[in-house]
Z-matrix of the N, CA and C atoms (Angstrom, degrees):
N
C 1 1.427
C 2 1.585 1 104.35
N 3 1.376 2 114.38 1 133.76
C 4 1.507 3 114.17 2 -174.66
C 5 1.572 4 112.55 3 -61.02
N 6 1.255 5 115.86 4 143.55
C 7 1.493 6 122.23 5 -172.49
C 8 1.616 7 102.77 6 -126.76
N 9 1.319 8 113.38 7 131.51
C 10 1.461 9 121.35 8 -176.66
C 11 1.485 10 109.21 9 -117.73
N 12 1.328 11 112.42 10 134.48
C 13 1.537 12 120.40 11 172.25
C 14 1.528 13 102.17 12 -101.92
N 15 1.307 14 117.14 13 118.30
C 16 1.398 15 125.07 14 173.84
C 17 1.530 16 114.95 15 -111.79
N 18 1.330 17 118.26 16 122.41
C 19 1.480 18 123.84 17 -172.81
C 20 1.569 19 103.01 18 -113.86
N 21 1.262 20 115.30 19 136.24
C 22 1.456 21 122.58 20 164.86
C 23 1.587 22 111.32 21 -129.08
N 24 1.260 23 113.89 22 131.51
C 25 1.424 24 115.73 23 -177.61
C 26 1.530 25 116.22 24 -158.35
N 27 1.290 26 115.86 25 163.73
C 28 1.447 27 125.73 26 171.48
C 29 1.567 28 103.90 27 -105.10
N 30 1.331 29 115.26 28 136.40
C 31 1.505 30 122.92 29 -177.76
C 32 1.550 31 105.45 30 -84.20
N 33 1.318 32 114.33 31 121.86
C 34 1.433 33 121.77 32 -177.70
C 35 1.525 34 112.85 33 -105.71
N 36 1.319 35 115.01 34 -24.35
C 37 1.499 36 122.69 35 176.11
C 38 1.481 37 111.77 36 -142.12
N 39 1.283 38 120.61 37 90.55
C 40 1.488 39 128.15 38 -173.37
C 41 1.560 40 107.89 39 -54.50
N 42 1.293 41 117.10 40 -47.43
C 43 1.437 42 117.96 41 -174.83
C 44 1.545 43 112.69 42 -64.85
N 45 1.253 44 115.55 43 -37.57
C 46 1.480 45 118.70 44 171.99
C 47 1.475 46 117.13 45 -63.20
N 48 1.356 47 111.19 46 -39.24
C 49 1.419 48 119.44 47 179.25
C 50 1.511 49 110.61 48 -63.89
N 51 1.314 50 117.06 49 -40.12
C 52 1.516 51 123.68 50 178.54
C 53 1.563 52 102.99 51 -63.60
N 54 1.235 53 120.66 52 -43.89
C 55 1.477 54 120.47 53 -179.30
C 56 1.600 55 108.12 54 -60.09
N 57 1.329 56 119.93 55 -43.87
C 58 1.420 57 118.86 56 178.02
C 59 1.458 58 113.61 57 -66.25
N 60 1.346 59 114.97 58 -39.89
C 61 1.438 60 120.02 59 -178.89
C 62 1.558 61 110.31 60 -66.53
N 63 1.335 62 119.05 61 -30.93
C 64 1.384 63 122.60 62 174.33
C 65 1.635 64 113.79 63 -69.08
N 66 1.289 65 114.09 64 -23.02
C 67 1.490 66 114.36 65 -177.21
C 68 1.493 67 114.24 66 -106.35
N 69 1.408 68 119.06 67 -16.18
C 70 1.393 69 119.56 68 -172.83
C 71 1.547 70 117.49 69 -67.84
N 72 1.364 71 107.56 70 -31.87
C 73 1.527 72 113.19 71 -178.41
C 74 1.497 73 113.67 72 -60.55
N 75 1.340 74 115.87 73 -34.59
C 76 1.525 75 119.82 74 177.84
C 77 1.516 76 111.09 75 -65.21
N 78 1.379 77 112.61 76 -32.80
C 79 1.434 78 113.89 77 -176.35
C 80 1.535 79 113.73 78 -76.37
N 81 1.405 80 116.50 79 -8.14
C 82 1.419 81 121.58 80 -177.45
C 83 1.492 82 107.71 81 -92.42
N 84 1.403 83 119.57 82 -19.63
C 85 1.421 84 121.27 83 -174.20
C 86 1.512 85 109.75 84 -65.40
N 87 1.310 86 115.80 85 135.60
C 88 1.472 87 124.43 86 179.43
C 89 1.600 88 111.98 87 86.17
N 90 1.347 89 113.95 88 1.83
C 91 1.454 90 117.81 89 -179.73
C 92 1.543 91 105.66 90 -110.65
N 93 1.263 92 118.11 91 146.47
C 94 1.503 93 123.78 92 174.42
C 95 1.460 94 108.84 93 -80.57
N 96 1.238 95 123.52 94 89.22
C 97 1.379 96 129.86 95 -178.87
C 98 1.557 97 112.49 96 -143.16
N 99 1.336 98 113.43 97 144.66
C 100 1.489 99 113.59 98 175.46
C 101 1.602 100 107.41 99 -126.80
N 102 1.289 101 113.71 100 132.76
C 103 1.437 102 116.96 101 179.16
C 104 1.510 103 105.77 102 -85.94
N 105 1.380 104 117.19 103 110.03
C 106 1.463 105 123.82 104 -179.19
C 107 1.510 106 115.26 105 -90.16
N 108 1.304 107 118.51 106 -31.63
C 109 1.418 108 126.01 107 174.23
C 110 1.464 109 115.89 108 -145.10
N 111 1.261 110 121.92 109 139.61
C 112 1.459 111 125.28 110 174.39
C 113 1.483 112 105.40 111 -153.72
N 114 1.404 113 119.89 112 98.41
C 115 1.379 114 121.99 113 -177.98
C 116 1.470 115 114.68 114 -146.14
N 117 1.292 116 120.68 115 152.57
C 118 1.442 117 125.73 116 178.71
C 119 1.573 118 110.78 117 -106.29
N 120 1.349 119 113.80 118 11.71
C 121 1.415 120 116.79 119 -172.19
C 122 1.555 121 112.58 120 -133.74
N 123 1.237 122 116.62 121 41.28
C 124 1.512 123 120.55 122 -178.57
C 125 1.540 124 103.75 123 -68.96
N 126 1.356 125 114.05 124 150.93
C 127 1.387 126 119.60 125 177.33
C 128 1.521 127 108.38 126 -110.36
N 129 1.227 128 116.12 127 126.51
C 130 1.583 129 124.52 128 -176.81
C 131 1.490 130 104.88 129 -83.04
N 132 1.255 131 115.10 130 128.88
C 133 1.497 132 123.04 131 179.63
C 134 1.547 133 111.07 132 -117.53
N 135 1.368 134 118.95 133 -13.15
C 136 1.444 135 125.94 134 175.53
C 137 1.528 136 109.32 135 -156.32
N 138 1.196 137 114.86 136 146.54
C 139 1.485 138 121.16 137 171.45
C 140 1.474 139 112.14 138 73.72
N 141 1.342 140 113.59 139 -169.49
C 142 1.575 141 126.56 140 -175.54
C 143 1.469 142 111.92 141 -120.18
N 144 1.375 143 116.06 142 90.90
C 145 1.455 144 114.54 143 -179.07
C 146 1.583 145 109.15 144 -83.85
N 147 1.293 146 112.79 145 167.87
C 148 1.452 147 116.26 146 -178.41
C 149 1.525 148 111.75 147 -68.46
N 150 1.318 149 114.44 148 -30.38
C 151 1.464 150 116.40 149 -179.03
C 152 1.570 151 108.18 150 -178.86
N 153 1.333 152 116.31 151 -176.73
C 154 1.466 153 125.08 152 178.33
C 155 1.559 154 115.52 153 -78.85
N 156 1.244 155 120.67 154 -6.97
C 157 1.460 156 119.59 155 -179.39
C 158 1.581 157 108.47 156 -85.40
N 159 1.296 158 110.73 157 130.00
C 160 1.436 159 118.89 158 -178.36
C 161 1.491 160 107.45 159 -139.20
N 162 1.386 161 119.83 160 131.15
C 163 1.453 162 125.39 161 175.73
C 164 1.466 163 103.74 162 -131.58
N 165 1.338 164 116.72 163 139.63
C 166 1.346 165 126.19 164 172.37
C 167 1.536 166 113.98 165 -130.12
N 168 1.253 167 119.25 166 118.58
C 169 1.499 168 122.87 167 179.92
C 170 1.423 169 111.78 168 -116.25
N 171 1.314 170 122.64 169 130.37
C 172 1.385 171 130.24 170 177.38
C 173 1.475 172 114.67 171 -104.10
N 174 1.437 173 111.85 172 124.70
C 175 1.479 174 120.38 173 179.39
C 176 1.483 175 106.90 174 -117.54
N 177 1.393 176 123.41 175 153.69
C 178 1.379 177 121.12 176 177.08
C 179 1.559 178 117.64 177 -63.19
N 180 1.332 179 111.86 178 -23.52
C 181 1.529 180 116.34 179 179.38
C 182 1.532 181 109.40 180 -169.62
N 183 1.298 182 118.86 181 176.70
C 184 1.424 183 121.27 182 -173.26
C 185 1.519 184 109.19 183 -69.94
N 186 1.265 185 124.84 184 -35.72
C 187 1.380 186 129.85 185 175.76
C 188 1.586 187 110.82 186 -53.55
N 189 1.407 188 113.91 187 -46.52
C 190 1.492 189 117.07 188 177.76
C 191 1.484 190 112.17 189 -64.64
N 192 1.306 191 117.71 190 -36.58
C 193 1.396 192 121.60 191 176.49
C 194 1.455 193 108.93 192 -61.49
N 195 1.329 194 119.40 193 -52.65
C 196 1.559 195 121.95 194 -176.72
C 197 1.545 196 111.21 195 -60.96
N 198 1.282 197 114.12 196 -33.84
C 199 1.558 198 116.53 197 179.52
C 200 1.500 199 108.11 198 -64.51
N 201 1.270 200 121.97 199 -35.27
C 202 1.492 201 123.72 200 176.80
C 203 1.569 202 106.34 201 -80.00
N 204 1.263 203 118.83 202 -58.91
C 205 1.494 204 120.68 203 -171.67
C 206 1.520 205 114.08 204 -55.89
N 207 1.320 206 115.13 205 -39.61
C 208 1.471 207 119.06 206 -175.76
C 209 1.637 208 109.57 207 -93.75
N 210 1.305 209 113.42 208 8.63
C 211 1.494 210 114.38 209 -175.15
C 212 1.532 211 108.45 210 -72.43
N 213 1.388 212 123.18 211 147.48
C 214 1.426 213 122.94 212 174.52
C 215 1.525 214 115.60 213 -52.50
N 216 1.371 215 117.78 214 -32.31
C 217 1.499 216 119.03 215 178.70
C 218 1.395 217 112.51 216 -64.70
N 219 1.398 218 117.21 217 -47.42
C 220 1.495 219 121.47 218 -175.67
C 221 1.539 220 109.75 219 -71.17
N 222 1.398 221 117.60 220 -39.21
C 223 1.394 222 118.96 221 179.45
C 224 1.456 223 113.33 222 -62.25
N 225 1.405 224 118.73 223 -25.73
C 226 1.422 225 124.06 224 177.94
C 227 1.563 226 115.03 225 -68.23
N 228 1.319 227 111.49 226 -28.43
C 229 1.570 228 115.60 227 -177.72
C 230 1.537 229 113.76 228 -110.18
N 231 1.395 230 115.82 229 -10.28
C 232 1.507 231 112.30 230 -177.85
C 233 1.466 232 120.29 231 -51.39
N 234 1.306 233 114.31 232 -31.49
C 235 1.406 234 121.65 233 -178.91
C 236 1.447 235 113.30 234 -65.18
N 237 1.348 236 119.07 235 -25.58
C 238 1.446 237 122.19 236 173.75
C 239 1.576 238 111.92 237 -67.70
N 240 1.293 239 114.47 238 -35.81
C 241 1.476 240 117.19 239 175.44
C 242 1.512 241 110.83 240 -72.44
N 243 1.248 242 117.57 241 -44.06
C 244 1.495 243 122.86 242 174.17
C 245 1.455 244 114.74 243 -55.65
N 246 1.413 245 114.95 244 -40.42
C 247 1.458 246 118.23 245 -178.78
C 248 1.481 247 115.12 246 -81.09
N 249 1.289 248 118.76 247 -17.19
C 250 1.493 249 123.86 248 -174.01
C 251 1.458 250 114.35 249 -100.33
N 252 1.354 251 117.70 250 -11.40
C 253 1.489 252 123.08 251 -175.97
C 254 1.483 253 111.79 252 -137.92
N 255 1.285 254 117.09 253 158.34
C 256 1.411 255 128.65 254 170.85
C 257 1.530 256 107.55 255 -119.88
N 258 1.311 257 116.17 256 107.70
C 259 1.453 258 117.62 257 -177.88
C 260 1.542 259 113.65 258 -173.30
N 261 1.385 260 113.48 259 -155.60
C 262 1.418 261 116.99 260 -179.21
C 263 1.554 262 105.40 261 -147.27
N 264 1.393 263 104.17 262 166.35
C 265 1.551 264 111.96 263 176.93
C 266 1.443 265 108.58 264 -134.06
N 267 1.295 266 124.06 265 140.32
C 268 1.358 267 128.56 266 174.78
C 269 1.495 268 113.75 267 -123.29
N 270 1.282 269 117.86 268 148.30
C 271 1.547 270 120.85 269 179.65
C 272 1.557 271 105.38 270 -118.50
N 273 1.336 272 115.07 271 124.27
C 274 1.450 273 122.59 272 -175.15
C 275 1.533 274 108.67 273 -130.15
N 276 1.317 275 115.05 274 147.89
C 277 1.487 276 120.23 275 172.19
C 278 1.484 277 108.97 276 -93.20
N 279 1.264 278 119.29 277 146.86
C 280 1.490 279 123.08 278 178.20
C 281 1.488 280 113.02 279 -123.47
N 282 1.289 281 115.06 280 -160.85
C 283 1.528 282 116.29 281 175.24
C 284 1.484 283 111.11 282 -121.43
């Protein structure tokens, strides 16, 4: 079942986020993932989001997500994302 990582955040350190963005692509190589959305300009129509940054990644299943998210390559740069944004991430299964 497709699994989606959805991130919503406010950018707190643009330079550090640029560093993360420069490195994250290499961590995706060799993994079955599709970048569905990556924007800093999401429009809120309901509720109170953390900020205008939204990223949606699609994986074929939860195991494929874990293979990427828990990989040494991603673990090496995840701190850049945490240090450059204030937000949250959710994992959901789709159809």
